[in-house]
N, CA, C and O of each residue as an XYZ file, in Angstrom:
128
protein
N      24.484    155.562      5.381
C      24.045    155.061      6.727
C      25.473    154.591      8.228
O      26.522    153.947      8.253
N      24.787    155.247      9.063
C      26.595    155.225     10.169
C      25.862    153.405     10.294
O      25.044    152.546      9.964
N      27.034    153.863     11.076
C      27.003    151.861     12.045
C      26.260    151.556     12.718
O      25.672    150.477     12.805
N      26.103    153.240     13.790
C      25.370    153.142     14.338
C      23.876    152.714     14.012
O      23.289    151.691     14.365
N      23.752    153.005     13.801
C      21.387    153.694     12.223
C      21.854    152.356     11.608
O      21.125    151.972     10.693
N      22.970    151.509     11.921
C      22.290    150.308     11.112
C      22.086    148.889     12.316
O      21.583    147.882     11.817
N      22.371    148.834     13.466
C      22.870    148.317     14.480
C      21.666    148.573     15.542
O      21.798    147.872     16.545
N      20.178    149.668     15.555
C      19.414    149.752     15.877
C      18.202    149.400     14.730
O      17.126    148.984     15.159
N      18.382    149.561     13.374
C      17.832    149.226     12.241
C      17.292    147.432     12.382
O      16.244    146.788     12.347
N      18.515    147.239     12.524
C      18.902    145.585     13.509
C      18.360    144.696     14.210
O      18.034    143.531     13.985
N      18.229    146.010     15.938
C      18.073    145.400     17.135
C      16.549    145.793     16.592
O      15.765    145.087     17.227
N      15.658    146.851     15.440
C      13.777    146.596     15.146
C      13.823    146.070     14.636
O      13.312    145.070     15.140
N      14.390    145.704     12.965
C      13.966    144.652     12.324
C      13.874    142.682     13.647
O      12.950    141.883     13.498
N      14.797    142.500     14.491
C      14.800    141.715     15.551
C      13.775    141.758     16.875
O      13.747    140.780     17.622
N      13.249    142.489     17.040
C      12.797    142.398     18.341
C      10.923    142.552     17.409
O       9.762    142.398     17.791
N      11.542    142.897     16.192
C       9.689    142.862     15.280
C       9.192    141.235     14.717
O       8.130    140.672     14.453
N      10.939    140.833     14.722
C      10.627    139.221     14.562
C       9.811    138.786     15.899
O       8.773    138.168     16.138
N      10.699    139.351     16.546
C      10.717    137.452     17.777
C       8.869    138.646     18.758
O       8.100    137.977     19.448
N       8.670    139.732     18.632
C       7.412    139.428     18.419
C       6.619    138.538     17.937
O       5.970    137.725     18.597
N       6.646    138.686     16.475
C       6.189    138.181     16.068
C       6.309    136.722     15.475
O       5.757    136.198     14.507
N       7.208    136.259     16.380
C       7.903    134.672     16.426
C       6.810    134.303     18.014
O       6.209    133.229     18.054
N       6.720    135.054     18.892
C       5.785    134.970     19.598
C       4.426    134.934     19.935
O       3.821    134.326     20.818
N       4.070    135.704     19.058
C       2.231    135.666     18.377
C       2.161    134.323     17.899
O       1.485    133.298     17.990
N       3.081    134.761     17.399
C       2.582    132.914     16.197
C       2.422    132.129     17.454
O       1.252    131.920     17.775
N       3.367    131.642     18.248
C       3.290    130.522     18.864
C       1.912    130.047     20.579
O       1.484    129.087     21.220
N       1.791    132.038     20.457
C       0.434    132.053     21.530
C      -1.154    131.067     20.012
O      -1.732    129.986     20.133
N      -1.274    132.233     18.741
C      -1.879    131.205     18.651
C      -1.951    129.954     18.360
O      -3.092    129.504     18.461
N      -0.852    128.944     17.913
C      -0.418    127.106     17.795
C      -0.797    126.654     19.214
O      -0.983    125.448     19.375
N      -0.946    127.576     20.377
C      -1.128    127.359     21.663
C      -2.689    127.171     21.420
O      -3.248    126.088     21.591
N      -3.011    127.744     21.215
C      -4.582    128.114     20.914
C      -5.039    127.255     20.286
O      -6.081    126.913     20.846
N      -4.868    126.685     19.421
C      -5.530    125.928     18.325
C      -5.241    123.872     18.676
O      -5.739    122.955     18.022
N      -4.496    123.780     19.641
C      -4.655    122.785     20.872
C      -5.489    122.499     21.402
O      -5.385    121.703     22.335
């Protein structure tokens, strides 16, 4: 795997994690 491909893959993982994290916060706020 090329270094550039690896960086893009990590960017995708971090973006996906951030999106999931934000959705989780929204769900918690709805419960309050």
